[in-house]
C-alpha positions as CSV (number, residue, x, y, z in Angstrom):
1,M,24.6,0.1,-6.4
2,K,21.9,-2.4,-8.0
3,I,18.2,-1.4,-7.5
4,Y,17.2,-5.1,-7.0
5,T,18.2,-7.0,-4.0
6,K,16.0,-10.1,-4.0
7,T,15.6,-10.0,-0.4
8,G,11.5,-9.3,-0.8
9,D,11.1,-12.1,-3.3
10,K,9.3,-14.1,-0.3
11,G,6.8,-11.4,0.5
12,T,8.7,-9.8,3.2
13,T,10.5,-6.3,3.7
14,A,12.8,-4.6,5.9
15,L,11.9,-1.6,8.2
16,F,14.5,1.3,8.2
17,T,16.2,-0.8,11.2
18,G,16.4,-4.2,9.4
19,T,13.5,-5.8,11.0
20,R,11.8,-7.9,8.3
21,V,8.0,-7.7,8.2
22,P,5.2,-9.1,5.7
23,K,5.0,-6.6,2.9
24,H,1.1,-6.1,3.9
25,H,2.1,-5.1,7.5
26,I,0.2,-2.0,8.4
27,R,3.4,-0.1,8.9
28,I,4.3,-0.8,5.3
29,E,0.7,0.0,4.1
30,S,1.2,3.1,5.9
31,Y,4.4,4.4,4.2
32,G,3.4,3.1,1.1
33,T,0.5,5.0,0.6
34,I,2.6,8.1,1.7
35,D,4.7,7.1,-1.2
36,E,1.7,7.1,-3.3
37,L,0.5,10.4,-2.2
38,N,3.8,12.0,-3.0
39,S,3.9,10.8,-6.5
40,H,0.3,12.2,-6.9
41,L,1.6,15.5,-5.5
42,G,4.5,15.2,-7.9
43,L,2.1,15.1,-10.7
44,L,0.2,18.0,-9.4
45,R,3.1,20.0,-9.4
46,D,3.8,19.2,-12.8
47,Q,0.7,21.0,-13.8
48,D,0.4,24.4,-15.0
49,I,-0.3,26.0,-11.3
50,D,1.2,29.2,-9.6
51,P,4.7,29.4,-8.6
52,N,3.7,29.6,-4.7
53,S,1.5,26.3,-4.8
54,A,4.2,24.8,-6.7
55,E,6.8,25.6,-4.1
56,I,4.5,24.5,-1.3
57,L,4.2,21.4,-2.9
58,V,7.7,20.7,-3.1
59,L,7.9,21.4,0.6
60,I,5.0,19.2,1.3
61,Q,6.8,16.1,-0.8
62,Q,9.8,16.7,1.4
63,K,8.0,16.5,4.6
64,L,6.6,13.2,3.1
65,F,9.9,11.6,2.8
66,T,10.2,12.6,6.3
67,V,6.9,11.0,7.4
68,G,7.7,8.0,5.4
69,S,11.0,7.6,7.1
70,I,9.2,8.1,10.9
71,L,6.5,5.3,9.7
72,A,9.6,3.0,8.4
73,T,11.2,2.9,11.8
74,E,9.9,0.8,14.8
75,P,9.1,3.1,17.7
76,K,11.5,1.2,20.1
77,K,14.2,2.0,17.6
78,K,13.4,5.8,16.8
79,E,16.5,7.0,18.3
80,R,18.2,5.3,15.2
81,L,16.6,7.7,12.7
82,K,18.9,10.8,12.8
83,I,16.6,13.2,10.6
84,S,14.2,16.0,11.8
85,K,10.8,15.1,12.9
86,I,7.2,16.7,11.9
87,N,6.8,19.8,14.1
88,D,4.4,22.3,14.7
89,D,6.0,24.6,12.4
90,D,5.1,22.2,9.7
91,I,1.6,22.1,10.5
92,Q,1.5,25.9,11.1
93,L,2.3,26.3,7.5
94,L,-0.4,24.3,5.9
95,E,-2.7,26.1,8.2
96,N,-1.2,29.7,7.0
97,E,-1.7,28.5,3.4
98,M,-5.1,27.6,3.7
99,D,-5.8,30.7,5.5
100,K,-4.3,32.7,2.8
101,M,-6.4,30.9,0.0
102,N,-9.5,30.9,1.8
103,E,-9.3,34.8,1.8
104,T,-9.7,34.8,-2.0
105,L,-12.3,31.9,-2.2
106,P,-16.0,32.4,-2.3
107,Q,-17.9,30.9,1.0
108,M,-18.4,27.3,0.6
109,T,-22.1,26.5,1.2
110,H,-22.4,22.8,-0.3
111,F,-20.3,19.9,-0.5
112,I,-18.3,20.1,-3.9
113,L,-18.2,17.2,-6.4
114,P,-14.2,16.5,-7.4
115,G,-13.7,17.6,-10.8
116,G,-14.0,20.4,-13.3
117,H,-10.6,20.6,-14.6
118,P,-8.0,17.5,-14.8
119,T,-5.2,19.7,-12.5
120,V,-8.1,20.0,-10.0
121,S,-9.0,16.3,-10.2
122,Y,-5.4,15.6,-9.6
123,C,-5.6,17.4,-6.3
124,H,-8.6,15.6,-5.5
125,I,-7.1,12.3,-6.1
126,A,-3.9,13.3,-3.8
127,R,-6.4,14.5,-1.2
128,T,-8.4,11.2,-0.9
129,I,-5.3,9.3,-1.0
130,C,-4.1,11.6,1.6
131,R,-7.2,10.4,3.9
132,R,-6.4,6.9,3.2
133,A,-3.0,7.3,4.7
134,E,-4.5,8.9,7.7
135,R,-6.9,6.0,8.2
136,M,-3.8,3.3,7.6
137,I,-1.4,5.6,10.0
138,S,-4.4,6.0,12.5
139,Y,-4.9,2.2,12.5
140,L,-1.0,1.4,13.0
141,H,-1.0,4.0,16.0
142,E,-3.7,1.8,17.6
143,T,-1.1,-1.1,18.0
144,E,2.3,0.9,17.6
145,P,2.6,4.6,18.7
146,V,2.9,7.3,15.9
147,P,4.0,10.6,16.9
148,E,1.1,13.0,17.5
149,S,2.5,15.7,15.3
150,L,2.7,13.2,12.3
151,L,-0.8,12.3,12.6
152,A,-1.8,15.9,13.0
153,Y,0.1,16.8,9.7
154,I,-1.4,14.1,7.5
155,N,-4.8,15.7,9.0
156,R,-4.0,19.3,8.1
157,L,-2.3,18.2,4.8
158,S,-5.8,16.6,3.6
159,D,-7.6,20.0,4.5
160,Y,-4.8,21.8,2.6
161,L,-5.5,19.9,-0.7
162,F,-9.2,20.4,-0.4
163,V,-8.6,24.2,-0.2
164,L,-6.0,23.9,-2.7
165,A,-8.5,22.2,-5.2
166,R,-10.8,25.1,-4.6
167,K,-7.9,27.6,-5.4
168,L,-7.1,25.7,-8.6
169,S,-10.8,25.7,-9.6
170,K,-10.8,29.4,-9.1
171,D,-7.3,29.8,-10.8
172,L,-8.4,27.7,-14.1
173,N,-12.1,29.3,-14.1
174,A,-13.3,25.8,-13.6
175,Q,-16.9,25.6,-12.2
176,E,-17.4,23.9,-8.8
177,V,-20.3,21.9,-8.8
178,K,-22.2,21.7,-5.6
179,W,-23.7,18.4,-4.4
180,I,-27.2,19.0,-3.8
181,P,-28.7,15.8,-2.1
182,E,-32.1,14.6,-3.7
183,K,-35.3,15.2,-1.9
184,L,-37.4,12.2,-0.6
185,D,-40.8,12.1,-1.8
């Protein structure tokens, strides 16, 4: 199978169902951003992190392929997509992992500046890409329905990545720098 098809040479691409849309269509932007997030999670997983976090990241990456497939399918043709959907158990996994991590972390009293260690920074980059994906999917949802469980999963995933960044800071003995707003005179 050749990787190049030349069918996109004029600025369009096909959805899962074969419908052609412009490459800048919000549906393409949505699943393209999910793909970008997935790549950054792979980079994060390639760092020296604890085995449980690496395992959870693999599960998340697999779910993101599901998310991308759902987003690449027009709602009126969703019955043609024969894969599992995002469900409450997927969201619960993220919540459970956040709860476990939070038990070991100091209480947060301020916003935290991203950084402190390259691994932590990779996690924050993934978090912000996740937030961008969420904004795009929300925008798509205004005109073409997206499953609410998918919206909830992406929202919860960005929360998970924030807590994971804090956990990684602790694991790596990286300093969390608090954001202290400047006082007006």
